[in-house]
ROMI-8946 format. One record per residue (C-alpha): residue number from 1; residue in one letter; x, y, z. Coordinates in steps of 0.1 Angstrom, whole numbers, plus 2048, in hexadecimal, padded with zeros to 3 digits. Each point is the difference from the previous one (the first is absolute). Layout:
   num   residu    xx    yy    zz
   NUM        A     X     Y     Z
...
This chain:
   num   residu    xx    yy    zz
     1        M   F81   CF0   CEA
     2        L   7E5   7E9   7F3
     3        W   7F0   819   7E8
     4        L   822   806   7EF
     5        S   804   7DB   7FB
     6        H   7DE   7FE   7F1
     7        I   808   81C   7E7
     8        A   820   7EE   7F7
     9        L   7ED   7DF   7FB
    10        S   7E7   812   7EB
    11        F   81B   80D   7E9
    12        S   810   7DD   7FF
    13        L   7DF   7F1   7F5
    14        I   7F9   81A   7E6
    15        S   822   7F8   7F1
    16        L   7F9   7DB   803
    17        G   7DF   805   7EE
    18        Q   812   813   7E4
    19        S   818   7E3   7FC
    20        L   7E3   7E7   7FE
    21        R   7EE   816   7E7
    22        R   81F   803   7EA
    23        N   800   7DB   7FB
    24        S   7DB   7F9   800
    25        K   7F1   7F1   7E1
    26        K   7E2   813   7F6
    27        A   7EF   7E2   7F0
    28        R   7DE   7F4   80A
    29        S   7FC   7DF   813
    30        N   801   7E0   7EB
    31        H   7E4   7F1   816
    32        A   815   7E1   808
    33        A   7E8   7E3   7FC
    34        I   810   7E8   817
    35        K   7E4   805   819
    36        S   7E2   817   801
    37        N   7FA   821   811
    38        N   7EE   7ED   81B
    39        H   822   7F2   80C
    40        I   80D   822   809
    41        I   7FA   803   825
    42        C   804   826   802
    43        P   7E2   813   7F3
    44        V   814   81E   7F4
    45        L   81B   7EC   7EE
    46        A   7E3   7EC   7F0
    47        A   7F0   821   7F4
    48        L   822   80B   7F2
    49        H   803   7E0   7EE
    50        R   7DD   800   7F1
    51        A   805   824   7F4
    52        G   821   7F7   7F0
    53        D   813   817   817
    54        L   817   7E7   80F
    55        E   819   7EE   7E9
    56        T   80B   7DC   806
    57        D   816   7E9   7EC
    58        S   7F1   7E1   7F0
    59        N   800   7ED   821
    60        G   7EF   81B   814
    61        D   81F   80D   810
    62        V   803   825   808
    63        E   821   813   802
    64        M   802   81C   81A
    65        E   801   81C   7E6
    66        N   7E0   7F3   7F1
    67        L   7EE   800   821
    68        W   80C   823   807
    69        Y   7F3   80C   7DE
    70        G   7DF   7EF   805
    71        L   7FB   811   822
    72        H   80D   822   7F5
    73        A   7F3   803   7DC
    74        G   7E2   7E8   803
    75        L   7F2   80A   822
    76        G   80F   823   804
    77        I   814   7F8   81F
    78        R   81B   81A   806
    79        E   824   7F5   7FA
    80        T   80B   7FE   825
    81        L   7E5   7E8   80A
    82        A   801   7EC   7E0
    83        S   825   7FB   805
    84        F   7FB   7F6   825
    85        Q   7E6   7E7   7F6
    86        S   813   7F1   7E3
    87        Y   820   7FB   814
    88        G   7EC   7F0   81C
    89        I   7EB   7E8   7EB
    90        V   818   7F4   7E5
    91        V   81A   7EC   813
    92        Y   80C   7E2   7EC
    93        D   820   802   7EB
    94        D   807   7F0   7DF
    95        S   80A   7DF   810
    96        Q   7DE   7FE   811
    97        K   7EB   80A   7E2
    98        G   7E5   7E6   7FC
    99        I   80A   7F0   822
   100        E   7FA   81B   81A
   101        E   80D   7ED   81E
   102        T   81D   816   80C
   103        R   7FD   826   7FE
   104        N   81B   818   7FA
   105        A   7F0   822   804
   106        C   810   81E   7EE
   107        K   7FC   819   81D
   108        P   816   81B   810
   109        P   81B   802   809
   110        G   80B   7E2   7EB
   111        T   815   800   7E0
   112        C   7E2   7F6   7EA
   113        Y   7EC   81E   80C
   114        L   81D   818   7FA
   115        L   806   7F3   7DD
   116        R   7DB   803   7F6
   117        S   7F9   820   812
   118        V   820   813   7F6
   119        T   80A   7F2   7DE
   120        G   7DF   7EF   7F5
   121        N   815   7E1   7F9
   122        I   7E9   7E2   7FA
   123        N   813   7E0   7FA
   124        A   802   7DC   80D
   125        T   80A   80E   822
   126        T   7E6   81A   805
   127        R   7E1   7F2   7EF
   128        R   7E4   7F6   817
   129        W   7E0   7EC   7F9
   130        F   7DF   7F2   80D
   131        N   7E6   7EB   7EE
   132        L   7DE   811   7FE
   133        F   7ED   7E0   800
   134        E   813   7ED   81A
   135        M   7FD   816   81F
   136        N   7E8   7E9   813
   137        G   80F   7F1   820
   138        K   820   814   7FE
   139        Q   807   810   821
   140        A   819   819   7F0
   141        L   7E5   80E   7E9
   142        E   7E0   7FE   815
   143        H   7F4   81B   819
   144        G   803   7F8   825
   145        I   7DA   7FE   802
   146        S   7E7   800   7E3
   147        T   7DD   7F7   7F6
   148        G   809   7E3   7E9
   149        I   7E5   80A   7E7
   150        R   816   7FA   7E2
   151        G   815   7E5   810
   152        G   81E   805   817
   153        D   7EC   7ED   81A
   154        T   816   7E3   809
   155        N   800   808   825
   156        M   7DC   806   80A
   157        P   7EE   7F5   820
   158        P   7ED   7DF   7FF
   159        N   7DE   810   7FC
   160        A   80A   815   7E2
   161        V   7E8   803   7E3
   162        N   806   7E2   7E8
   163        C   806   80E   7DE
   164        G   800   7DE   7EF
   165        G   821   807   7EF
   166        Q   7F2   81B   7EA
   167        Y   80B   824   801
   168        P   7F7   81C   803
   169        C   7EA   7F4   81C
   170        R   7DD   80F   800
   171        K   7F7   7F3   823
   172        R   820   80F   80F
   173        F   7FA   821   7EE
   174        D   7DD   802   810
   175        Q   80E   7F7   822
   176        F   81A   81B   800
   177        F   7EE   81D   7EE
   178        G   7DC   7F8   809
   179        G   7F1   813   81D
   180        V   81B   81A   801
   181        V   7EC   81D   7F3
   182        S   7DA   807   7FB
   183        N   802   81B   7E6
   184        G   816   7EE   7E7
   185        R   81D   817   805
   186        F   821   7F5   810
   187        Y   813   81D   80E
   188        L   823   7FC   80F
   189        N   7F3   7F7   823
   190        D   7E9   7E6   7F0
   191        I   81C   7F1   7ED
   192        M   814   7FC   820
   193        K   7E2   7EB   80D
   194        V   809   7E6   7E6
   195        V   823   7FF   80F
   196        C   7EF   7FB   822
   197        K   7EF   7E1   7F2
   198        A   821   7F3   7F2
   199        R   810   805   822
   200        Q   7E5   7EA   810
   201        Y   7FD   7E4   7E8
   202        G   814   807   7E1
   203        D   81E   7EE   7F1
   204        R   822   801   812
   205        G   814   7F3   7E3
   206        G   819   81D   7FB
   207        E   822   802   810
   208        H   7F6   81D   817
   209        A   7E2   7EE   80F
   210        Y   813   7FD   821
   211        A   815   820   7FD
   212        E   807   817   81D
   213        S   7E4   817   80B
   214        N   815   81F   7F8
   215        A   818   7F5   7E5
   216        M   81A   80F   7E8
   217        P   7FE   7E5   7E4
   218        F   80F   816   7E5
   219        T   825   7F9   802
   220        G   813   81D   7F1
   221        W   7E1   816   7FD
   222        N   7FF   818   81D
   223        V   7DA   805   801
   224        G   7FA   7FA   825
   225        V   7EA   7E8   814
   226        V   7E1   7EF   7F2
   227        P   7E8   7E6   80E
   228        G   813   7E1   7F5
   229        R   7E4   7E8   7FA
   230        E   7E8   817   7EE
   231        W   813   81C   7EE
   232        Q   7FD   7EE   7DF
   233        M   7DB   7FB   801
   234        R   7F8   822   80E
   235        G   816   80F   7E5
   236        A   7F2   7EB   7E4
   237        M   7DB   805   809
   238        S   804   826   805
   239        A   814   802   7E0
   240        T   7E2   7F3   7EC
   241        L   7EC   81F   80C
   242        Y   81A   819   7F5
   243        A   806   7EE   7DF
   244        F   7DC   7F9   7F6
   245        G   7EA   814   818
   246        R   7E2   816   7F5
   247        T   7FB   822   80E
   248        D   7E0   809   813
   249        S   7F0   823   802
   250        N   817   808   81E
   251        G   81F   7F7   7EE
   252        D   805   7DF   813
   253        L   80B   7E0   7EF
   254        Y   7EB   7E1   800
   255        L   7FD   7DF   7ED
   256        T   7E0   7ED   7F9
   257        M   7F9   7DB   804
   258        E   801   7FD   7DA
   259        D   823   80F   800
   260        F   80C   7E6   818
   261        E   7EF   7E5   7ED
   262        A   812   80B   7E0
   263        L   821   7FF   811
   264        F   7FD   7E1   816
   265        M   7E8   7EA   7ED
   266        E   807   80A   7DC
   267        G   824   80C   802
   268        R   7FA   81F   7ED
   269        Y   7FF   826   804
   270        P   7DF   80E   80D
   271        D   7E8   80F   7E6
   272        N   807   823   7F4
   273        W   821   801   812
   274        Q   819   81A   7F3
   275        K   824   7FE   80B
   276        R   80C   81D   816
   277        E   822   806   811
   278        H   7FF   7F5   824
   279        G   814   7F0   81C
   280        C   822   807   80F
   281        L   816   7EF   81A
   282        L   807   81C   817
   283        L   7FA   823   7F1
   284        G   7ED   810   7E5
   285        C   7DC   7F2   801
   286        E   7E0   803   813
   287        M   808   7E2   816
   288        S   822   7EF   7FE
   289        A   803   7DA   800
   290        V   811   801   822
   291        E   7E2   812   80E
   292        R   7E9   7E7   7F0
   293        F   815   7E3   80E
   294        N   7F7   80E   822
   295        L   7DB   807   7FC
   296        D   7E9   7F8   81D
   297        V   7EB   7E1   7FB
   298        P   7DD   802   811
   299        C   7FD   7DD   80E
   300        D   7F1   7ED   81D
   301        V   821   7EC   802
   302        G   81E   815   808
   303        Y   820   7FE   7EB
   304        D   813   7ED   81B
   305        E   7E3   7E9   80A
   306        P   802   7DB   7F5
   307        F   7F3   7FA   7DD
   308        W   7E8   7E5   7F4
   309        Q   7EA   802   81F
   310        N   7E1   7EA   7FE
   311        T   80C   7F0   7DF
   312        G   806   7DD   80D
   313        C   825   807   804
   314        N   80B   811   821
   315        V   823   80E   7FB
   316        D   803   80F   822
   317        T   813   7EB   81A
   318        G   7F8   817   81C
   319        K   824   808   807
   320        T   810   822   7FF
   321        C   823   809   7F3
   322        G   817   81E   7FD
   323        L   824   80A   805
   324        F   806   7E9   81D
   325        S   7E9   7E3   7F8
   326        G   7FC   7EC   7E1
   327        C   7E9   7E6   7F2
   328        G   800   7DA   7FE
   329        S   805   7E8   7E3
   330        G   7E9   806   7E3
   331        E   7F8   823   80E
   332        V   809   823   7F6
   333        C   7FE   821   812
   334        V   7E6   818   7EF
   335        G   7F4   81F   812
   336        Q   80F   7F3   821
   337        K   7EB   7E0   7FD
   338        C   80D   7DD   7F9
   339        L   7EC   7F5   7E1
   340        C   802   7E0   7ED
   341        A   81A   802   7E3
   342        R   7FF   7EF   7DE
   343        G   804   7DB   800
   344        G   815   7EA   7EA
   345        N   7E6   804   7E5
   346        L   804   826   803
   347        R   7DC   804   80B
   348        T   7F8   810   821
   349        M   7FC   7E7   81D
   350        C   7E4   7FF   819
   351        Y   803   7FF   826
   352        K   7F1   7DF   80E
   353        N   806   7EE   820
   354        G   81D   816   80A
   355        A   813   800   7E0
   356        C   800   80E   7DC
   357        V   7F6   7E5   7E7
   358        E   7FE   800   7DA
   359        Q   7DF   805   7EF
   360        R   7F0   7E2   7F0
   361        S   801   7FB   7DB
   362        D   7E2   80E   7EE
   363        S   7F1   802   7DE
   364        Y   812   81F   7F5
   365        S   807   802   7DB
   366        W   80F   81A   7E9
   367        F   7F0   7FB   7DE
   368        G   801   7DA   806
   369        G   823   7FF   80E
   370        A   80A   7F9   824
   371        R   80A   81B   819
   372        R   824   80B   7FB
   373        I   812   818   817
   374        F   823   80E   7F7
   375        P   814   80E   81E
   376        A   810   821   7FD
   377        D   826   802   807
   378        N   81B   81A   803
   379        P   7F4   806   81B
   380        T   7EB   7E4   80E
   381        P   7DF   80F   80C
   382        C   7F5   801   824
   383        G   7E9   7E3   808
   384        N   80F   7E7   7E7
   385        P   80D   7DF   80E
């Protein structure tokens, strides 16, 4: 029965969290100065870094136990969810430290997972890393869809806001958060409207950008079906509310525009924030992560409708697909529609004159450097050439 497997998984993750806690170094971050806080594309990781709640080595590399400790002790995320997030994000072994081209995730039911979760054994075989300042353009580390406000915007439509190579990007922040609310308060439904905007014209740089409509991407984690392309952003955006939200007179959580500016534009905790215990994967909190992955998104464009409409890049070929019909060269089946896949440059192609063609080169810059996209592997994502 599914509920019994959920209970078993919860106990497993609690044990896993305990093993990570046993080995966690309680030191504060050394604020690795290789790059600045502005180079951290995730607003929550940037806030952890600025507060000194996420420890890195001298090169900005983060070991799995340090991410777990930052999420759990720094943000107050309960052990089960902190464990799930840590094992999912930190996927590069010792041989890939500082390279991050080939991942070797430490997930159930593999030997690495068993060694870390049961014995707490951390050595050259079980250590896993990611670099806090080098996440931009890495399919394995980026969300399926995103705003690209702090970066992570290497696969945007042609008419995307030009950030001039400088991040966080004020114009893009105003584009995604502006006009959502009139009273200055973002409740859960309002926050999902930001996901709607990303669905329509946001970045598609993560490995799950072309995932199945109803997917089970968590190999080894029996947590059920989630919306493959959006579970990460729905989960991340709603998590900000439960981590940092203020309580109104009715007991409902909300965030202000200033709170989002603190996180996205300044990479810091919102003013007057006090840590509180929150979050769970399956059981034991107000709204589990799995429930948040499946939140409804109020949007004029349906989840299975073609993205990037009216952006200068039509991805819809007009063909349908399913169990008994596939798509052509350069196309991929998404929501029973044949859409243009990623081209050889790993950017989404556009449908023109009966074929999917690569986007033209543009003036994109990441702090003065050229666009670089690093394909995920083990496994190869849907939509990659």
